[in-house]
C-alpha positions, 0 to 999 in steps of 0.5 A: 830761493835764498837771497839777502838783497833787494830786487828792484823791478823797472816794470810794475808787471814784473814786480806783481808777477814776481810777488805772485809766483814767489810770495815768500820773497815778496818782502825783498821785491820793490817797484822802482817808480814807487821806490823813487816817489817814496824817496826823501829826494823827491820833493813832490809826488808825480803829478796826477793831472799830467794830461790837463797840464800838457793841454795848456801847451797845446792848441785845440787841434793838438789836444785830440792827440795829447796822449800820443804827445805825452807818451813820446815826451816822457819816453824821451825824458827817460832816455836822457832828456833832462836839460834844455841843452839836451833837448836842442842837441837831441833835435839837432840830429833830426830833420826839422819837420813841423812834427819834430819842431813841435816836439822840441817846443813841447819838451822845452815847455815840459821842462819849464812846467810842473810836469818836470817833476816826473820819474825821469827827474827822480832818477836823475836826482838820485843818480846825482845824489849817489855819485856825490855820496859814493861811500854811503853804506847800504844795508842790502845788496841790490839786484836790478831787473829791467823791463821789456822796453827798458829805459836809459835812466833806469840803467844809469840809476842801477849803475850808480849803485856800483860803488855801494856794493860788491855785486854787479848792478848791471840790470838783468832780465826777469828770467836771469834771476837765480831762483832755482837749479833744476835737475832736468838737463833734457833738450829744449822743446820745439814750439808747437804751432797751429791756428788759434782755436785749434791750439787753445783747444789742444792746450786746454785738453792737455791741461785737463788730461794731466795728472800732476798734483803740482800747480800748472802755470799758463803764461798767456800772451794772447788777445782778450778774445783768445783768453776768453776762448781758453777760459770757456774751454777750461770750463767746458772740460771742468778744469779748475782755474784762476785767471790773474787777468781778472782777479788777484792771487789768493793763497786760499784758492786751490785751482789746478791751473793759473792763467797769468800774463806772459813773461819769461819767469824764473824757474822754480822746481815745484811749478810747471809752466806752459806758454801760449802766444798769438800775434797780439804778443808782438804788438807795440803797447805804446805808439810814439810820434817818432819813426823807426828811422828817427829812433835809430838816428837818436840811438846813434846820437846817444839817446837810446829810446826802445825801438820795434827792432830791439823790442822784437829781439827782446821778445825772441830771447823771451821765447827762447827762454821758454824752451829751456828744461823745466818748461812745457812746449811753447804753444803759438798761433800760426799768425805769429811770424815763424822766422823767429823760431829755428824749429816748429812742430805743426799740429795735425789738421784735426785737433784732439778735442773740439767742440762742434760749432753750432748752426746759427739758425733761429726760428723765422721772425718778422722784424723791422730793419734799418740800414745799419742792421742790413749792413751788419748782416751783409758783413757777417750774419753771425755779427747781426745775430749777436749784435741785433737779434740776441743783443749781446754786447760786451761792456764798453768803457767810456773811451770806447763809446767816445765816437758814438757819443760825440756823433750823437751830440753833434747831430742833436746840436745841429738839429737844435741850431736850425730850430734856434739859430740865435743860440751859440753853437758850442753852448748848444753842444755842451747842453746836449753832451751833458744830457747824453752822457753826464758821466763824461764830466768825471773824465775831464780829459775825454770831456775837454777832448770832445769840446776841442773836437767840436770847435773844429766841427763848428768851424767846418760847419759854418764854412760848409753852410756857405758852400752849400748855398753857393755851390748846391743852390740850397735855399731852405730846410724841408725837414730835420731828423726826419723819421721814416717807415716803409714797406718794400716787397713785404719787408719793413724798413725804418730810419732817420734822415738828418736833413732834407733841403730844397734847392733853387731848382725845386729838387730835394737834396738829402744831407747826412752828417758824418763826424768820422771818416767818409769812405762811401762810393756808389759801388758799395751799394752793389757790394752790399756794404752800404744801404743808407743812401739807397733807403733814403732815396726809396723812402723819399719817393713815398713821402714827397713827389719832388725830384731828389737830386742826390744824397750828400755826405756832409763831411764835418771831420775834413770839412768837405762836400764831395762825396755822395750819390747824385743824379747827373740830370739834376746837377750842373756841370760846374758842380759835378767837377767839384764832386768825387769822380763816379759819384754823379750818375746818368739817369739810366745808371742811377736807376740801375744802381737803385734796382741792384741795391734793392735786390740785394736789400730784399735778399738780405731781408729774406735771410734775416727773416728766415733766421739764417745766421752763418758766421763769415770769419775774416781775420781783418773784420773779426779783429775789430768786431765787438761781437767776436767775444760771443762768437766761437768761430770768430774768436779763432781768427783774432 
């Protein structure tokens, strides 16, 4: 490649990949955002505390969705929302829903705040400067490369250079860069399709078998689990490789294969390219507050915001580029919609090389079980094995532990509240939160989000306590965070009940706090999806002889007391009408449910103790299971 010009990339990913693939041309490549920030036209650096500033405009409830708001606002900015007049015109095209009215208000606040000095503002200033100085000379011819979701202002900024050079400045795609002309003029290659594990095994075997001395580049557009699976296959086949997903490129290393993020890269004659994608390649990276129809309306009004349909068209053109001469066949998962491909070749059902899936059986072991463990086994025995017996878990960043930390803090806070009701609830929450997760203070956005979320929980809690007294006739607490251990047919079970209360009629009511979504139904006990309420009932019989009227799921997220499992003979008709239908059972139905649930409980406990852990792959479940990265069978379904 020989060019006397600057190549300016809108996408940081394109810029980094270009510098890796063509290190000899690194000096001519520049990333637009970095270039703009370093420009003398820029008065201030991009604000590093954008979320903190945005939160000043939001209510406590809205701050929990601050990231989505900011993403939408900045995408609108980059699509030519740079003045107050443009804001009003833009939203005059949309239905004045509460969401759209809020977005319009936030955009006006954005333009009046330090957030205004963002990339969109820098583009706009530069466009104006270039138009005012059309005869200013430039040393290098510039080539502009757009991203997958290219923005209006980047294109306008590129076109504003038109008078400064002879070449076209219309932004081009990454693969349109004139890198090299290959002698090969053979036909394009049809994509090869198969299930994920079969396809990745086949690709790894092909890479292992190839005798070429040139470096093999794998453009990988798959899920993290699929990447882990491919890496493990390459290791088992003793193929030397380097993954750019984990570490930067080094000229000192000499691997046979390089795994790189999927992009339709320019061809270079001495490199060989392979490509793999699964359904995660088509997933939208950013979630906007605007619907597809609203984005289409704005596009017709002159505000061209990238949409799902245009994104899919871009992806299709990338995939077509991958079938050109000089590339190996495109390998794709059969979970990818095949309507985008004219020709498809299906691999035979039996893959060329496949490691056997081991039997997940271990020696018998007596263990104390909790409701969570039993439900995990019922969902997938392999999940239980990996999560609870082998205790293998991938590293979880603080963001992924947000819900767990918040739930634990709320439980501890409410326990402390009943022991010391005079102390302010929020003060108690902050004390517990700082004790549970001191590192949260280093993440101000997450920390403030938890405080904001707790303010809503506090409001719901105070209202629910009144409803608990009035509707359920609760007069006092019998126990808080009550731990229990019990024996059922020779199996040991343990757990902890959030709160045991006594009602005016002398019966007990178990309360279980929920800070997330409550989806419980009594039928879940029969389906082995829920064992918590069952264990509570059984354990309470062993520690107290007073009748138990039910288990109430205390919904702190929605502020509701409707779901649970109740005995009809201990619940008034007025209260029954306020509970979710089907959650109050007659004494016979109630006992039948308990008996069925206990039989399932013992069956699962028996299988766990005997060490039987067969995998139960399921596309929906595997995709959200953190244990899947350790599960060879499950990885193929993600």
